[in-house]
C-alpha positions as CSV (number, residue, x, y, z in Angstrom):
1,X,2.6,-7.6,10.7
2,X,-0.6,-8.4,9.3
3,X,-1.1,-10.8,6.1
4,X,-2.4,-9.6,2.7
5,X,-5.0,-12.0,0.9
6,X,-7.7,-11.9,-2.0
7,X,-9.8,-9.9,0.0
8,X,-7.5,-6.9,0.2
9,X,-8.8,-5.7,-3.5
10,X,-10.4,-3.0,-3.2
11,X,-8.9,-1.4,0.2
12,X,-7.4,1.8,0.8
13,X,-3.9,1.8,1.4
14,X,-2.4,4.4,4.1
15,X,1.2,4.7,5.5
16,X,1.5,4.9,8.7
17,X,0.9,8.7,9.1
18,X,-2.4,8.6,7.9
19,X,-2.3,9.8,4.7
20,X,-3.9,7.6,1.8
21,X,-1.4,6.0,-0.8
22,X,-3.6,4.6,-3.0
23,X,-5.7,1.8,-4.0
24,X,-5.3,-2.0,-3.5
25,X,-6.4,-3.2,-7.4
26,X,-4.8,-6.8,-7.3
27,X,-3.9,-9.2,-4.4
28,X,-2.9,-12.9,-3.6
29,X,-1.9,-14.3,-0.3
30,X,1.6,-12.8,-0.7
31,X,1.4,-9.6,-2.8
32,X,-1.0,-6.2,-3.2
33,X,-0.7,-4.6,-6.5
34,X,-1.1,-0.9,-5.2
35,X,-2.9,2.0,-8.0
36,X,-1.1,5.2,-6.5
37,X,-3.3,7.8,-5.4
38,X,-2.8,10.9,-7.8
39,X,-1.9,12.9,-5.1
40,X,1.3,10.7,-4.3
41,X,4.1,12.6,-4.3
42,X,7.4,11.5,-5.3
43,X,9.1,12.2,-2.3
44,X,6.5,9.6,-0.3
45,X,6.7,6.9,-2.9
46,X,10.3,7.1,-2.4
47,X,9.9,6.5,1.5
48,X,7.6,3.7,0.6
49,X,10.2,2.0,-1.6
50,X,8.2,2.6,-4.8
51,X,10.6,5.0,-7.0
52,X,8.7,7.4,-9.0
53,X,4.8,8.1,-7.8
54,X,3.7,7.9,-11.9
55,X,3.8,3.9,-12.0
56,X,1.0,2.3,-12.8
57,X,0.9,-0.1,-9.7
58,X,3.7,-1.0,-7.0
59,X,3.8,-4.4,-5.0
60,X,3.2,-4.4,-1.5
61,X,4.6,-7.2,0.6
62,X,3.2,-8.7,3.6
63,X,6.1,-7.4,5.8
64,X,5.3,-4.1,5.1
65,X,1.7,-3.9,6.6
66,X,1.2,-3.3,9.8
67,X,-2.8,-4.0,9.9
68,X,-5.5,-4.7,7.8
69,X,-9.3,-4.1,8.5
70,X,-12.3,-4.2,6.6
71,X,-11.5,-0.9,4.6
72,X,-7.9,-0.2,4.7
73,X,-4.6,-1.5,5.0
74,X,-2.0,0.2,7.2
75,X,1.7,0.1,6.7
76,X,4.3,-0.2,9.2
77,X,6.6,2.8,10.3
78,X,9.9,2.7,8.2
79,X,11.6,4.9,10.0
C-alpha cells in the first residue's frame, strides 16, 4: 500500500489493468478526490466501488492504492 498526500493533485489514476480511470483534483494525507475519465464505463466504476460513472468526483483512500509515482497513482488489483 502506498500513501496519498497533497502531492497527488493532478496525477492520473490508473487501474491495476493499466486503464486510466481519472485524475486527482484534490487530496489530503488520507484521501484523494478523483474526477473520472469521460470514457470510464459504469462497469469499471462499479468494480472500483464508485457506483455510476457520472458522478463529479470519487473518493480514493490509501487502502486502495498500490503505488504512487511522479505521474500516476496505480490502484491495487481488487480481484
